[in-house]
Structure formats: C-alpha cells, structure tokens
C-alpha positions, 0 to 999 in steps of 0.5 A: 254807253253802259253808264249815265254821266252828269252830263249825258243826264243833263242832254237828257233833261234838255232834249226830253224838255224840247220834245215836249215843248214841240209837241205841246199843242198836240198834247193839248189837243188830246182833251176828253171834253171837246172844249177849248180848254185843253192845257195838259201839254202847256202845263207839262211844257211850262213845268220842265221849262222851269227846271230846264231853267235852274240848271242850264247854267248849273256847273257840277259834274255830280248826277244827284246834284244836278237832278236835285236841282232840277226838280226843285225847278220843277216843283216851284214851276209846277202847273195843274194836275199834270205839271204837279205829278211830272214834278213829283216823277223827277222829285223821286228821281232825284231823291234815288240818285242824291248820291251818286256822281254817275249812274250804272244802268241798274241805277238808272233804271231804279230811279224810274221806280222810285220816280213812279213810286213818289208820283202815286203817293203825290195823288190822293186817289191814283186812276190807272189809264193816265200818266201814272200808268205809263211811269208805272209800266215804263219803269217796271219794264226797264228794271226787268229789262236790264236784269235780263239783259246784262250787256245792254246799253243805255241807248238799248234799253232806252229804246225799249223804255220808249217803246212799252211806254208807247204800248202802255199810253196806247192801252191808256182807253182801255183802262178809263172809259172816259178816254175810250169814249172820246176816243183819244189816249191819256194826255199826261201819259203822252207828254211823259213820253215825249220826255222820254223820247227825248231822252233816248234821242240824247242818248243816241246823240242826236239831241232834240233841239228846241222849235223855239218861239224865241228863234223866229225872234231873229236878228231882224227884230231889235229886242230891248234889254228892259230898264228900270226907271227908278228905285222902287218900280217894282211889281210884277215881272210880266213877260209871254209870247203870243201867238196871233189869231189863234183860236175862238173869235180873235181880234185883229192885232195892233201893236199900236193898241196893245202898246198904249195899253201896256204905257197906261199901266206899266213901264220898262215895256217891251214889244217884239212882232215878228209874223204871227208872233208877238214877244211881250214884257212888262212891269206892272201892278195889275198883271192880270190886265195884260193877259186879259188885253192881250188875249184878245189877239190870240193865244199864248204860247209861253207865260212868266210873272215874276213878284219883284216885291219878292225879290227886292223887297223882303226886308219891308215885307219882313217888317209889315204887321202879320195878319191873323188870317188870310185868304187866296184865291184864284180866278180870271177876269176883270168882274169875277177879281173884283166879286172875290175882292167884295168877298174880303179875298187878300188876293186873287192870283190870275189864272183859271183854265188854260192858265193856271197858276204855278205852285211857286205864284203862290208861294211868293203871292203868299209870301208878299201877304205874309199871313200867320195862316191862310186858306187857299181856294185855287176853284179849279180841279186842274189846279187844287193838286198845285195849291196843296203843294204850295201849302206844304211848302208854306206849313214847313216855312211857318205859315199855317196854310190850308186848301178848300180844294174848291173845283168851279168859281162858283164853289170858290164864290160859295165858300166865302159864304162860309168865311168869318174872318173872327174864327180860326181857320180850321173852324172856316174850314169845316164851314166853307167845306159845307158850303160847297157841298150845297152848291151844283155847278154848271158852264157852258161853252162851245165845242172845239172838234166832233165828238160823242160823250154821255149818248150825245153827238156833238159838233164842232161850234157847238155851244155845250152845256156840262154840270160838274163834269157831265155833259148835259146838251149840245145845240147851235142855240145857246139859249136851248143848251142854258135851259136844259143844263138849268133843267138837269141842275134844279132840286125841289129845295133850290132858292137862286140860281146865280149866272157869271156872264163871259166876256163873249155873250150877248145881253139878248141870250142873258136875258132870255135865260133869265125868264125862262128860269123865273117862269117855269121856276117861279120861287127860284130867285135869278141873280145875274153877275158879270164875270168877264172870264173867258172860255166859259159863256156862262157859269152857273150855280144852283142852290 
C-alpha cells in the first residue's frame, strides 16, 4: 500500500500495543541496576493500553481524529518517565496528522519527525542513548528513505525504519556509559522498537495478537459482573491481574484468605483464579491496602484504579469548600502512608517503585480534593515527569499546581520540614526545595542478577547499598552493606540518621545497624520508623 487509511493506522496502534504488551517483561528486565525495580516495560504497556482503550470503540474514518483520540488516552494513562515520553511521541504524531483523513507516505514519515520534536521538548535535559535517540534516528531515516524511494510502499518503508530503529537501539550502550557498564540496551528504546515492529506487522497484514492474560480466564472460569450494592457505593474501583509466585519471598496463595480480606474493606468483589493467575475487582476506599495485601502473593501483571467519587459525585465535589493550599504526595506501604499523613499530606497516592501512578491518577485525586492550589511531591525520579504533566493539565483548569521534584521518599519527608500551610505556594516551594538539598539519601535492596557496576562485582541475591544513584556496597550480609552505605553518606556536620524499615527486614539487623551508627558516630541521633515499603529493605537519610 502507498497510503495509510484510518483503519490501517488503527491496526498499527493495536498491533504495536500488542507487541509491546507481549514483551513487557523482557523490557522490564533491561534495568541498569540489577535490582527488582525495573518497570519501563510495565509503564509503557499500561500507557499505550490506555490509548487503545480510548479508540477500540471509537468510530471514525479520519486519521487525524483517531490519532488525537489515541494520544489523549496515552497522555492521561502515562506512567513513569518512559510512559510520559511515549505519550509525547504520539502527541506530536497526532498534532502532525490532525487535518488529514488519510496519509501519504511523506505525511506519515513527517509525523514521526514531529513526534520526535515533541518528545525532546518534553524532557528538560534530553539524554542520548535513550528512547529519544531511537525515535530521532528512525524518524530522520524514514523521511530520507521516502525522499529517495518515490515508489516505496508503506510495508517496505516500515521494514527499513524498523531495521534503523534496531541499529539505533543496539548503539545506545555506546552513547550512554551506564548502559555499557551494565551490558544492556536502553529499555525505553526497546519498548519503542516493539511498537514499531507491531506497526510493520500490521502493514503486512500480519497483526500481532495479544497474548492476553484475560484469555487465560476462559469459559472454564466464571466471571461475574460487579454489582453496586447501594447508591453511595463509591470510592475506588480497583482491578488487577496478579501473577502468583513471581518475585522474591512470595507467600503461598490462599483464595479464602484474599477473599476474606477483600470483604473486610470493600464490596462488588470479583475474584477468579486460573493456574498461576488471579484476577481481582473490588470497590474500596483504601486501594493501597488491597495492593499491599495482594502483593505478598505475586507481581502485578495489569493494574487499574478509578476514582468513582470523581465519576459519580462531581456535583457534590463542586459544592465542597475549597482548601487554599494542599499537598499531594506518593508512597506505598502502610508505615510510609501514616508518616506522610502525620506530616499533613492531604492525599497520599499509592505508588512508587514498580508501581508508578499515572497522570490521570494525579489529576483525578486532585480534582477530588478540589484545592485552590496544590504542591505535588512525586518522591521518585520515575514519577517526576508524570507529576509535571499533571500539573500542566491542572494549571490549565484553574488549579495552581506546582511540583517539588523529590526523587525519593526521604526527600519527600524532608520537604515537609520546609512546608507552612499559612504561607503562599511560591514561598513554600522555595523552602521545600531548600530543605531537600540538605539531605543525603540511600537505600538497601537485593540483586536479581549478576552484574558489575562502579567496579563492584554483584552476585544475584546480594544485598546492595545505593547512595543517590551510585552502588556503594554489595554483600550477602545486609548489616555490612548498610553500614558501608552509611559511612559513605556521613559528613563532618551530619546530625541525624533516619532509617525507614521495609516489610522484609528483621529487627535484629536493624538493631545491629543502629548500634554501629551510635558507637561510631557519637554526635549523631538515630531515628527509626517503620515504612513497610516493598523492594527496599531500608531507606536511609542523613542530614
């Protein structure tokens, strides 16, 4: 074919989404640090699936209308930095084709260039050797190929584009030293390549079919439509599919135990198991408790939380008295949630490493709160872009929204030390930014594969001490690793060490670490709080 129709483009979107979704675990594994927090594939998958959800029943024969609808779905569903960049790629694509009913190859190629431009503008400090490089190289090649091959077809052109994207991806370690040292290619670029491969397959009439988890919930599994018991049955519609036994130290699944827990905090429950997969639907006021409880059995394959108060109680919300200044923060773990609530956070959005909230999650929660102005603390470097995009949307709607770009839970907690609800938002931003510059952060987790980084040899199963974004120590001894990490964080004027304990560390180890600090650094105060966070055994801060 020598043009792209609306149906052609829709097939490409679906096929690209399916190919990415089928390979998301492989992309998650392309993590520079050998720790269990790789989530690029998951974030990109959930982002593009949000776009597909918008267009699957959308009737149009106009390419521009379809692309615009798709891009809006990606924007609101964007999760993590990779998801936000992906949403901007398709935002630029949609803006390029907005006026076209069908696309010539030249227009199609130009849309990729415009997509690249939009993505670069969305990143404050673009880094080469990433998804940005892959879209840049492949879009530039696409335009040049079409210019030089006047009689080329869409299929042939996309085949060449995919080859160029693969070459660009293979070259990412040569552009980004951290990738080379870790011996991996860029995960975001790999996700984009999977989408382009899906585009190619669709153009060839070989649509990539989704290896959908829900296909495993076949006729032998009885699914029930959720029933709302009463008129005021609002809260959060929480849905997820869990892969049992996947991940470290997972508990043996008990359907009866999970059923009883869900009934204790929610209603409209659907709970279905098929082999190693469990599908859950529940209406609850505390979705974070559902996720925390379920996570002990396995890892999330898909996850969706919708605020039914926003959907069904908009009029009541509008009548609610508006708060002048609110603070919204992100955390996962019962202890961390309590800490932030005690610090006067208005909302703690459930999320963090491996479970990044979407732009829509931020927007919906802040709509529900309905403040005049709001400060957002993302508390994770992979959530900062989503928070900023959400703030941009809110500002256009009349809510003054600002982001303090906290990249860790420890920074988020420290930021509250500079917060005064009686002051104006700009004054608070200045004080909170100053506060987070005074804290040094570290964390202890475990390795999921053999690796060598920063000259340190790491074996799968080792405990790893990380200061900021640098691996400091690795060993089978968690106390040894933690103490070496603390030594690297200490300064001549350090006064306090704060330890946030995760859900999987024993008290004996924590006490040994505290003893080491108090004996070696006699001038330093040690504060220990229970965080209950997953992934990280300890979150440490030194001030």
